[in-house]
C-alpha positions in Angstrom: -26.6 -19.7 -23.0 -27.9 -20.0 -19.4 -25.7 -18.5 -16.7 -23.1 -20.8 -15.1 -23.9 -22.4 -11.8 -21.8 -23.9 -9.0 -21.6 -27.7 -8.4 -23.4 -27.3 -5.1 -26.2 -25.4 -6.8 -26.4 -28.0 -9.6 -26.8 -30.8 -7.0 -29.6 -28.8 -5.3 -31.4 -28.5 -8.6 -31.0 -32.1 -9.3 -32.3 -33.1 -5.9 -35.3 -30.8 -6.1 -36.2 -32.0 -9.6 -35.8 -35.6 -8.9 -37.9 -35.2 -5.8 -40.7 -34.1 -8.1 -40.5 -30.4 -8.3 -41.4 -28.8 -11.6 -38.8 -26.9 -13.7 -40.6 -23.7 -12.7 -40.7 -24.5 -9.1 -36.9 -25.2 -9.2 -36.2 -22.1 -11.3 -38.2 -19.4 -9.3 -36.3 -19.2 -6.1 -32.9 -19.3 -7.9 -34.1 -16.4 -10.3 -33.5 -18.7 -13.3 -35.8 -19.6 -16.1 -37.2 -23.2 -16.5 -35.3 -23.4 -19.7 -32.1 -22.6 -17.9 -33.0 -25.5 -15.4 -33.7 -27.9 -18.2 -30.3 -26.9 -19.9 -28.3 -27.7 -16.7 -30.3 -30.9 -16.0 -29.6 -32.1 -19.6 -26.0 -31.3 -19.4 -25.8 -33.3 -16.1 -27.5 -36.2 -17.8 -30.6 -36.2 -15.7 -33.6 -37.6 -17.6 -36.5 -35.5 -18.2 -39.9 -36.5 -16.7 -42.9 -36.4 -18.9 -44.4 -32.9 -18.5 -47.3 -32.8 -16.1 -46.8 -36.4 -14.9 -45.8 -36.7 -11.3 -43.2 -39.6 -10.6 -44.8 -42.9 -9.3 -42.9 -44.0 -6.3 -41.4 -47.5 -7.0 -43.1 -49.0 -4.0 -46.6 -48.1 -5.3 -46.2 -49.7 -8.8 -47.1 -53.2 -7.7 -50.1 -51.9 -5.9 -51.3 -50.0 -9.0 -50.7 -53.1 -11.3 -52.6 -55.4 -8.8 -55.4 -53.0 -8.6 -55.7 -52.8 -12.4 -55.3 -56.6 -12.9 -58.0 -57.0 -10.2 -60.6 -55.3 -12.6 -60.3 -51.7 -11.6 -60.6 -49.2 -14.4 -57.7 -46.9 -15.3 -60.0 -44.1 -14.1 -60.5 -45.8 -10.7 -56.8 -46.4 -10.4 -56.0 -42.8 -11.1 -58.6 -41.5 -8.6 -57.3 -43.9 -5.9 -53.8 -42.6 -6.4 
């Protein structure tokens, strides 16, 4: 079982993860493993992101959809963003 952490440390982990930091990036400065970070996030009810997929800011979704519906390929949309 991963080590216990304080509520303030958990809040810091959640903020960093939700801001887009990887499990490894969150874990390293805290001297924890990515698995320990995942454990604490899961216990806190934080949904897991798809590995390797950066979060899409909500304000960009309409722009992405419009570009694709306007005829751009998925590759073109991906390169643009």
